[in-house]
A tleap script that builds the chain and sets N, CA, C and O, in Angstrom:
source leaprc.protein.ff14SB
mol = sequence {
  NMET LYS LYS GLU LYS ILE GLU PHE ARG CYS
  SER ARG PHE GLU LYS LYS VAL PHE LYS LYS
  LYS ALA GLU LYS ALA GLY LEU THR LEU SER
  GLU PHE CYS ARG LYS SER VAL SER GLN GLN
  LYS ILE VAL GLU ARG LEU SER GLU GLU GLN
  ILE GLN ALA TYR LYS MET LEU VAL LYS TYR
  THR ASN ASN PHE THR ALA ILE GLY ASN MET
  PHE LYS ASN LYS ASP PRO ASN LEU SER ARG
  GLU VAL TYR LYS ILE ALA LYS GLU PHE LYS
  VAL HIE LEU GLN ASN PHE LYS CLYS
}
set mol.1.N position { 0.871 -1.053 0.208 }
set mol.1.CA position { -0.135 -0.338 0.100 }
set mol.1.C position { 1.007 1.443 -0.023 }
set mol.1.O position { 1.778 1.731 0.893 }
set mol.2.N position { 0.892 2.086 -0.909 }
set mol.2.CA position { 1.363 3.418 -0.969 }
set mol.2.C position { 0.574 4.493 -0.069 }
set mol.2.O position { -0.602 4.856 -0.085 }
set mol.3.N position { 1.761 4.892 0.785 }
set mol.3.CA position { 0.765 5.825 1.930 }
set mol.3.C position { 1.645 7.572 1.354 }
set mol.3.O position { 1.230 8.716 1.170 }
set mol.4.N position { 2.987 6.885 1.252 }
set mol.4.CA position { 3.910 8.057 1.216 }
set mol.4.C position { 3.878 8.943 0.031 }
set mol.4.O position { 3.818 8.335 -1.037 }
set mol.5.N position { 3.903 10.243 -0.035 }
set mol.5.CA position { 4.266 11.245 -1.001 }
set mol.5.C position { 5.521 11.866 -1.422 }
set mol.5.O position { 6.240 12.300 -0.522 }
set mol.6.N position { 5.967 12.002 -2.816 }
set mol.6.CA position { 7.008 12.407 -2.946 }
set mol.6.C position { 6.418 13.620 -4.208 }
set mol.6.O position { 5.475 13.417 -4.973 }
set mol.7.N position { 7.154 14.707 -4.155 }
set mol.7.CA position { 7.023 15.879 -4.807 }
set mol.7.C position { 8.081 16.642 -5.593 }
set mol.7.O position { 9.036 16.811 -4.835 }
set mol.8.N position { 8.238 16.990 -6.374 }
set mol.8.CA position { 9.562 17.375 -7.046 }
set mol.8.C position { 8.748 18.739 -8.211 }
set mol.8.O position { 7.577 18.764 -8.590 }
set mol.9.N position { 9.886 19.753 -8.539 }
set mol.9.CA position { 9.484 20.526 -9.783 }
set mol.9.C position { 10.203 20.352 -10.786 }
set mol.9.O position { 11.397 20.053 -10.790 }
set mol.10.N position { 9.304 20.582 -11.946 }
set mol.10.CA position { 9.829 20.344 -13.235 }
set mol.10.C position { 9.164 21.871 -14.098 }
set mol.10.O position { 8.342 22.696 -13.700 }
set mol.11.N position { 9.935 21.780 -15.413 }
set mol.11.CA position { 9.022 22.665 -16.183 }
set mol.11.C position { 8.122 21.989 -16.729 }
set mol.11.O position { 8.015 20.768 -16.609 }
set mol.12.N position { 7.124 22.971 -17.618 }
set mol.12.CA position { 6.101 22.320 -18.251 }
set mol.12.C position { 6.298 21.448 -19.043 }
set mol.12.O position { 5.693 20.377 -19.088 }
set mol.13.N position { 7.503 21.950 -20.030 }
set mol.13.CA position { 7.826 21.314 -20.859 }
set mol.13.C position { 8.298 19.713 -20.589 }
set mol.13.O position { 8.129 18.772 -21.364 }
set mol.14.N position { 8.940 19.684 -19.261 }
set mol.14.CA position { 9.359 18.506 -18.793 }
set mol.14.C position { 8.341 17.253 -18.520 }
set mol.14.O position { 8.399 16.040 -18.726 }
set mol.15.N position { 7.297 18.226 -17.905 }
set mol.15.CA position { 5.889 17.531 -17.176 }
set mol.15.C position { 5.018 16.939 -18.733 }
set mol.15.O position { 4.122 16.095 -18.748 }
set mol.16.N position { 5.530 17.584 -19.807 }
set mol.16.CA position { 4.644 17.101 -21.033 }
set mol.16.C position { 5.581 15.923 -21.700 }
set mol.16.O position { 5.029 15.196 -22.525 }
set mol.17.N position { 6.687 15.741 -21.453 }
set mol.17.CA position { 7.643 15.092 -21.783 }
set mol.17.C position { 7.252 13.629 -20.990 }
set mol.17.O position { 7.182 12.483 -21.435 }
set mol.18.N position { 7.067 14.077 -19.866 }
set mol.18.CA position { 7.376 12.713 -18.738 }
set mol.18.C position { 5.810 12.358 -18.974 }
set mol.18.O position { 5.533 11.183 -18.733 }
set mol.19.N position { 4.767 13.165 -19.397 }
set mol.19.CA position { 3.314 12.536 -19.580 }
set mol.19.C position { 3.333 11.374 -20.965 }
set mol.19.O position { 2.642 10.363 -21.090 }
set mol.20.N position { 4.383 11.931 -21.915 }
set mol.20.CA position { 3.993 11.292 -23.458 }
set mol.20.C position { 4.473 10.144 -22.921 }
set mol.20.O position { 3.720 9.177 -23.029 }
set mol.21.N position { 5.788 9.924 -22.228 }
set mol.21.CA position { 6.574 8.776 -22.335 }
set mol.21.C position { 5.907 7.622 -21.678 }
set mol.21.O position { 5.868 6.472 -22.115 }
set mol.22.N position { 5.195 8.232 -20.166 }
set mol.22.CA position { 4.295 7.517 -19.832 }
set mol.22.C position { 3.684 7.069 -20.382 }
set mol.22.O position { 3.651 5.857 -20.170 }
set mol.23.N position { 2.897 7.501 -21.297 }
set mol.23.CA position { 1.427 7.489 -22.130 }
set mol.23.C position { 2.064 6.193 -23.171 }
set mol.23.O position { 1.244 5.283 -23.294 }
set mol.24.N position { 3.143 6.011 -23.791 }
set mol.24.CA position { 3.669 5.519 -24.847 }
set mol.24.C position { 3.653 4.348 -23.755 }
set mol.24.O position { 2.790 3.526 -24.062 }
set mol.25.N position { 4.345 4.002 -22.552 }
set mol.25.CA position { 4.193 3.020 -22.189 }
set mol.25.C position { 3.526 2.239 -21.293 }
set mol.25.O position { 4.054 1.377 -20.590 }
set mol.26.N position { 2.220 2.568 -21.312 }
set mol.26.CA position { 0.893 2.594 -20.817 }
set mol.26.C position { 0.990 2.950 -19.354 }
set mol.26.O position { -0.012 2.579 -18.743 }
set mol.27.N position { 1.887 3.553 -18.610 }
set mol.27.CA position { 1.491 3.494 -17.187 }
set mol.27.C position { 1.026 5.109 -16.794 }
set mol.27.O position { 1.257 6.042 -17.563 }
set mol.28.N position { 0.552 5.223 -15.890 }
set mol.28.CA position { 0.013 6.565 -15.104 }
set mol.28.C position { 2.058 7.212 -15.147 }
set mol.28.O position { 3.173 6.741 -15.372 }
set mol.29.N position { 1.433 8.476 -14.775 }
set mol.29.CA position { 2.759 9.244 -14.712 }
set mol.29.C position { 3.287 9.189 -13.232 }
set mol.29.O position { 4.379 9.691 -12.965 }
set mol.30.N position { 2.664 8.697 -12.454 }
set mol.30.CA position { 3.408 8.271 -10.991 }
set mol.30.C position { 4.034 6.718 -11.224 }
set mol.30.O position { 5.170 6.688 -10.752 }
set mol.31.N position { 3.720 5.676 -11.692 }
set mol.31.CA position { 3.881 4.913 -12.208 }
set mol.31.C position { 5.404 4.795 -12.714 }
set mol.31.O position { 6.376 4.302 -12.143 }
set mol.32.N position { 5.278 5.483 -14.122 }
set mol.32.CA position { 6.908 5.902 -14.924 }
set mol.32.C position { 7.779 6.547 -14.259 }
set mol.32.O position { 8.980 6.340 -14.432 }
set mol.33.N position { 7.359 7.358 -13.465 }
set mol.33.CA position { 8.532 7.877 -12.252 }
set mol.33.C position { 9.057 7.145 -11.188 }
set mol.33.O position { 10.212 7.250 -10.775 }
set mol.34.N position { 8.102 6.319 -10.700 }
set mol.34.CA position { 8.864 5.167 -9.913 }
set mol.34.C position { 9.811 4.429 -10.766 }
set mol.34.O position { 11.025 4.613 -10.682 }
set mol.35.N position { 9.243 3.555 -11.627 }
set mol.35.CA position { 10.196 2.940 -12.282 }
set mol.35.C position { 11.642 3.695 -12.965 }
set mol.35.O position { 12.774 3.210 -12.942 }
set mol.36.N position { 11.324 4.715 -13.430 }
set mol.36.CA position { 12.257 5.887 -13.689 }
set mol.36.C position { 13.327 5.564 -12.735 }
set mol.36.O position { 14.375 4.971 -12.991 }
set mol.37.N position { 12.767 6.219 -11.130 }
set mol.37.CA position { 13.820 6.448 -10.500 }
set mol.37.C position { 14.594 4.994 -9.715 }
set mol.37.O position { 15.686 5.112 -9.160 }
set mol.38.N position { 13.942 3.817 -9.767 }
set mol.38.CA position { 14.254 2.967 -9.606 }
set mol.38.C position { 15.038 2.063 -10.254 }
set mol.38.O position { 15.550 1.012 -9.869 }
set mol.39.N position { 15.060 2.922 -11.826 }
set mol.39.CA position { 15.977 1.932 -12.769 }
set mol.39.C position { 15.277 0.733 -13.522 }
set mol.39.O position { 15.955 -0.175 -14.002 }
set mol.40.N position { 14.213 0.751 -13.590 }
set mol.40.CA position { 13.654 -0.400 -13.963 }
set mol.40.C position { 13.278 0.095 -15.443 }
set mol.40.O position { 13.045 1.221 -15.883 }
set mol.41.N position { 13.312 -1.479 -16.189 }
set mol.41.CA position { 13.120 -1.359 -17.933 }
set mol.41.C position { 11.517 -0.480 -17.977 }
set mol.41.O position { 10.485 -0.805 -17.389 }
set mol.42.N position { 11.704 0.476 -18.706 }
set mol.42.CA position { 10.514 1.089 -19.096 }
set mol.42.C position { 10.317 0.565 -20.750 }
set mol.42.O position { 11.209 0.768 -21.574 }
set mol.43.N position { 9.063 -0.113 -21.095 }
set mol.43.CA position { 8.976 -0.542 -22.411 }
set mol.43.C position { 8.082 0.105 -23.240 }
set mol.43.O position { 6.965 0.300 -22.761 }
set mol.44.N position { 8.338 0.563 -24.594 }
set mol.44.CA position { 6.797 1.641 -25.021 }
set mol.44.C position { 5.975 0.326 -25.466 }
set mol.44.O position { 6.465 -0.776 -25.714 }
set mol.45.N position { 4.711 0.666 -25.508 }
set mol.45.CA position { 3.837 -0.230 -26.231 }
set mol.45.C position { 3.784 0.184 -27.425 }
set mol.45.O position { 3.875 1.349 -27.814 }
set mol.46.N position { 3.609 -0.928 -28.138 }
set mol.46.CA position { 3.296 -0.896 -29.753 }
set mol.46.C position { 2.229 -0.096 -30.199 }
set mol.46.O position { 1.108 -0.174 -29.697 }
set mol.47.N position { 2.427 0.425 -30.822 }
set mol.47.CA position { 1.150 1.191 -31.761 }
set mol.47.C position { 0.291 -0.017 -32.427 }
set mol.47.O position { 0.630 -1.187 -32.249 }
set mol.48.N position { -0.530 0.242 -32.992 }
set mol.48.CA position { -1.511 -0.741 -33.812 }
set mol.48.C position { -1.112 -0.863 -34.667 }
set mol.48.O position { -1.227 -1.995 -35.137 }
set mol.49.N position { -0.168 0.453 -35.708 }
set mol.49.CA position { -0.060 0.109 -36.875 }
set mol.49.C position { 1.626 -0.501 -36.510 }
set mol.49.O position { 2.053 -0.961 -37.569 }
set mol.50.N position { 2.496 -0.624 -35.596 }
set mol.50.CA position { 3.075 -1.377 -35.718 }
set mol.50.C position { 2.701 -3.039 -35.212 }
set mol.50.O position { 3.341 -4.017 -35.597 }
set mol.51.N position { 1.771 -3.078 -34.470 }
set mol.51.CA position { 1.204 -4.165 -34.302 }
set mol.51.C position { 1.068 -5.144 -35.771 }
set mol.51.O position { 1.381 -6.294 -36.081 }
set mol.52.N position { 0.608 -4.319 -36.251 }
set mol.52.CA position { -0.107 -4.513 -37.800 }
set mol.52.C position { 1.031 -5.018 -38.565 }
set mol.52.O position { 0.914 -6.121 -39.098 }
set mol.53.N position { 2.263 -4.268 -38.707 }
set mol.53.CA position { 3.383 -4.347 -39.524 }
set mol.53.C position { 3.943 -5.830 -38.939 }
set mol.53.O position { 4.208 -6.674 -39.795 }
set mol.54.N position { 4.143 -6.203 -37.435 }
set mol.54.CA position { 4.847 -7.416 -36.863 }
set mol.54.C position { 4.171 -8.665 -37.386 }
set mol.54.O position { 4.643 -9.738 -37.761 }
set mol.55.N position { 2.704 -8.133 -37.287 }
set mol.55.CA position { 1.999 -9.526 -38.054 }
set mol.55.C position { 2.217 -9.987 -39.501 }
set mol.55.O position { 2.339 -11.173 -39.809 }
set mol.56.N position { 2.257 -8.929 -40.394 }
set mol.56.CA position { 2.343 -9.002 -41.537 }
set mol.56.C position { 3.870 -9.385 -41.481 }
set mol.56.O position { 4.076 -10.204 -42.377 }
set mol.57.N position { 5.002 -9.114 -40.785 }
set mol.57.CA position { 6.251 -10.144 -40.841 }
set mol.57.C position { 6.201 -10.986 -40.458 }
set mol.57.O position { 7.096 -11.772 -40.767 }
set mol.58.N position { 5.334 -11.361 -39.688 }
set mol.58.CA position { 5.434 -12.930 -39.244 }
set mol.58.C position { 4.498 -13.900 -40.545 }
set mol.58.O position { 4.639 -15.061 -40.930 }
set mol.59.N position { 3.668 -12.958 -40.897 }
set mol.59.CA position { 2.951 -14.045 -42.024 }
set mol.59.C position { 4.144 -14.181 -43.305 }
set mol.59.O position { 4.295 -15.309 -43.773 }
set mol.60.N position { 4.816 -13.272 -43.755 }
set mol.60.CA position { 5.666 -13.300 -44.529 }
set mol.60.C position { 6.791 -14.284 -44.293 }
set mol.60.O position { 7.340 -14.765 -45.285 }
set mol.61.N position { 7.074 -14.530 -43.437 }
set mol.61.CA position { 8.441 -15.237 -42.790 }
set mol.61.C position { 7.809 -16.584 -43.129 }
set mol.61.O position { 8.334 -17.387 -43.901 }
set mol.62.N position { 6.885 -16.740 -42.631 }
set mol.62.CA position { 6.258 -18.356 -42.517 }
set mol.62.C position { 6.001 -18.530 -44.209 }
set mol.62.O position { 6.582 -19.384 -44.881 }
set mol.63.N position { 5.163 -17.695 -44.673 }
set mol.63.CA position { 4.909 -17.673 -46.206 }
set mol.63.C position { 6.651 -18.379 -47.276 }
set mol.63.O position { 6.810 -19.329 -48.042 }
set mol.64.N position { 7.408 -17.505 -46.847 }
set mol.64.CA position { 8.806 -17.428 -47.641 }
set mol.64.C position { 9.484 -19.324 -46.901 }
set mol.64.O position { 9.973 -20.280 -47.504 }
set mol.65.N position { 9.258 -19.170 -45.832 }
set mol.65.CA position { 10.062 -20.531 -45.120 }
set mol.65.C position { 9.378 -21.728 -46.249 }
set mol.65.O position { 10.086 -22.453 -46.948 }
set mol.66.N position { 7.434 -21.756 -46.248 }
set mol.66.CA position { 7.063 -22.431 -47.035 }
set mol.66.C position { 7.482 -22.735 -48.388 }
set mol.66.O position { 7.542 -23.902 -48.775 }
set mol.67.N position { 7.788 -21.706 -49.161 }
set mol.67.CA position { 7.943 -21.534 -50.538 }
set mol.67.C position { 9.173 -21.964 -50.807 }
set mol.67.O position { 9.466 -22.459 -51.895 }
set mol.68.N position { 10.194 -21.777 -49.613 }
set mol.68.CA position { 11.499 -22.579 -49.717 }
set mol.68.C position { 11.582 -23.851 -49.284 }
set mol.68.O position { 12.577 -24.488 -49.632 }
set mol.69.N position { 10.878 -24.304 -48.696 }
set mol.69.CA position { 10.493 -26.173 -48.492 }
set mol.69.C position { 9.778 -26.435 -49.762 }
set mol.69.O position { 10.501 -27.194 -50.408 }
set mol.70.N position { 8.727 -26.172 -50.408 }
set mol.70.CA position { 8.558 -26.489 -51.743 }
set mol.70.C position { 9.630 -26.564 -52.768 }
set mol.70.O position { 9.494 -27.461 -53.601 }
set mol.71.N position { 10.541 -25.890 -52.855 }
set mol.71.CA position { 11.897 -25.794 -53.982 }
set mol.71.C position { 12.889 -26.475 -52.846 }
set mol.71.O position { 13.920 -25.805 -52.904 }
set mol.72.N position { 13.013 -27.271 -52.066 }
set mol.72.CA position { 14.105 -27.693 -51.308 }
set mol.72.C position { 14.807 -28.736 -52.149 }
set mol.72.O position { 15.996 -28.825 -52.453 }
set mol.73.N position { 13.821 -29.466 -52.436 }
set mol.73.CA position { 14.340 -30.721 -53.488 }
set mol.73.C position { 14.681 -30.564 -55.227 }
set mol.73.O position { 15.548 -31.166 -55.861 }
set mol.74.N position { 13.683 -29.545 -55.733 }
set mol.74.CA position { 13.503 -29.560 -57.052 }
set mol.74.C position { 14.799 -28.243 -57.496 }
set mol.74.O position { 15.457 -28.428 -58.520 }
set mol.75.N position { 15.004 -27.216 -56.799 }
set mol.75.CA position { 15.767 -25.924 -56.858 }
set mol.75.C position { 16.555 -25.475 -55.632 }
set mol.75.O position { 16.227 -24.395 -55.141 }
set mol.76.N position { 17.837 -26.359 -54.915 }
set mol.76.CA position { 18.072 -26.223 -53.499 }
set mol.76.C position { 18.998 -24.490 -54.059 }
set mol.76.O position { 19.760 -23.991 -53.232 }
set mol.77.N position { 18.844 -23.921 -55.159 }
set mol.77.CA position { 19.736 -22.726 -55.183 }
set mol.77.C position { 18.541 -21.668 -54.920 }
set mol.77.O position { 18.643 -20.525 -54.474 }
set mol.78.N position { 17.593 -22.240 -55.248 }
set mol.78.CA position { 16.499 -20.879 -55.342 }
set mol.78.C position { 15.657 -21.212 -53.867 }
set mol.78.O position { 15.016 -20.272 -53.398 }
set mol.79.N position { 15.646 -22.352 -53.226 }
set mol.79.CA position { 15.563 -22.555 -51.855 }
set mol.79.C position { 16.106 -21.747 -50.883 }
set mol.79.O position { 15.464 -21.119 -50.042 }
set mol.80.N position { 17.773 -21.785 -51.063 }
set mol.80.CA position { 18.519 -21.247 -50.147 }
set mol.80.C position { 17.845 -19.259 -50.457 }
set mol.80.O position { 17.158 -18.593 -49.682 }
set mol.81.N position { 18.295 -18.923 -51.585 }
set mol.81.CA position { 17.880 -17.585 -51.425 }
set mol.81.C position { 16.071 -17.264 -50.982 }
set mol.81.O position { 15.763 -16.191 -50.462 }
set mol.82.N position { 15.412 -17.943 -51.168 }
set mol.82.CA position { 14.225 -17.732 -49.910 }
set mol.82.C position { 14.188 -18.223 -48.848 }
set mol.82.O position { 13.188 -17.871 -48.224 }
set mol.83.N position { 14.937 -19.011 -48.237 }
set mol.83.CA position { 15.139 -18.881 -47.130 }
set mol.83.C position { 16.120 -17.640 -46.482 }
set mol.83.O position { 16.087 -17.535 -45.256 }
set mol.84.N position { 17.026 -16.659 -47.273 }
set mol.84.CA position { 17.866 -15.883 -46.966 }
set mol.84.C position { 16.808 -14.735 -46.894 }
set mol.84.O position { 17.274 -13.673 -46.481 }
set mol.85.N position { 15.655 -14.731 -47.168 }
set mol.85.CA position { 14.639 -13.656 -47.287 }
set mol.85.C position { 13.888 -13.650 -46.300 }
set mol.85.O position { 13.585 -12.641 -45.664 }
set mol.86.N position { 13.424 -15.050 -46.020 }
set mol.86.CA position { 12.627 -15.362 -44.752 }
set mol.86.C position { 13.511 -14.990 -43.494 }
set mol.86.O position { 12.975 -14.637 -42.444 }
set mol.87.N position { 14.810 -15.076 -43.628 }
set mol.87.CA position { 15.891 -14.880 -42.588 }
set mol.87.C position { 16.117 -13.345 -42.222 }
set mol.87.O position { 16.415 -12.802 -41.159 }
set mol.88.N position { 15.904 -12.928 -43.294 }
set mol.88.CA position { 16.212 -11.219 -43.141 }
set mol.88.C position { 14.659 -10.802 -42.270 }
set mol.88.O position { 14.738 -10.178 -41.211 }
set mol.89.N position { 13.438 -11.169 -42.774 }
set mol.89.CA position { 12.121 -11.069 -42.068 }
set mol.89.C position { 12.004 -11.438 -40.372 }
set mol.89.O position { 11.243 -10.984 -39.517 }
set mol.90.N position { 12.930 -12.304 -40.300 }
set mol.90.CA position { 13.030 -12.710 -38.804 }
set mol.90.C position { 14.118 -11.639 -37.813 }
set mol.90.O position { 14.058 -11.482 -36.594 }
set mol.91.N position { 14.947 -11.090 -38.643 }
set mol.91.CA position { 15.863 -10.099 -37.852 }
set mol.91.C position { 15.011 -8.995 -37.744 }
set mol.91.O position { 15.065 -8.425 -36.654 }
set mol.92.N position { 14.311 -8.579 -38.497 }
set mol.92.CA position { 13.532 -7.448 -38.342 }
set mol.92.C position { 12.327 -7.840 -37.063 }
set mol.92.O position { 11.926 -6.993 -36.265 }
set mol.93.N position { 11.985 -8.921 -37.069 }
set mol.93.CA position { 10.836 -9.526 -36.348 }
set mol.93.C position { 11.866 -9.149 -34.732 }
set mol.93.O position { 11.240 -8.681 -33.781 }
set mol.94.N position { 13.145 -9.359 -34.608 }
set mol.94.CA position { 13.621 -9.326 -33.657 }
set mol.94.C position { 13.885 -7.944 -32.981 }
set mol.94.O position { 14.142 -7.737 -31.795 }
set mol.95.N position { 13.747 -6.926 -34.133 }
set mol.95.CA position { 13.980 -5.664 -33.734 }
set mol.95.C position { 12.487 -5.177 -33.196 }
set mol.95.O position { 12.482 -4.162 -32.498 }
set mol.96.N position { 11.642 -5.610 -33.379 }
set mol.96.CA position { 10.423 -5.441 -32.532 }
set mol.96.C position { 10.493 -5.753 -30.980 }
set mol.96.O position { 10.019 -4.946 -30.179 }
set mol.97.N position { 10.981 -6.718 -30.639 }
set mol.97.CA position { 11.212 -7.037 -29.311 }
set mol.97.C position { 12.288 -6.145 -28.617 }
set mol.97.O position { 12.811 -6.466 -27.550 }
set mol.98.N position { 12.550 -5.124 -29.226 }
set mol.98.CA position { 13.880 -4.567 -28.528 }
set mol.98.C position { 12.920 -3.492 -27.927 }
set mol.98.O position { 13.361 -2.618 -27.181 }
savepdb mol mol.pdb
quit
């Protein structure tokens, strides 16, 4: 149970920045400040557009992997190239997790 109160002064600009960062992380201003002070990791929430892009990359990765599997025995060179593309998609998916 949180009963103690801490206050600090900041400029209007700083307050707006803090509020915006808290909003992006899906936190209240108080939660954001507590996590910042205790050096906890603050993760920005993905926007709807970013979530759609992530889902699209997952779909492309799966599709290119399936295409690579189809040509594995018939044309190994084509299969390798398709797998390279799928691997590039996976690298971009890893960037979403950061």
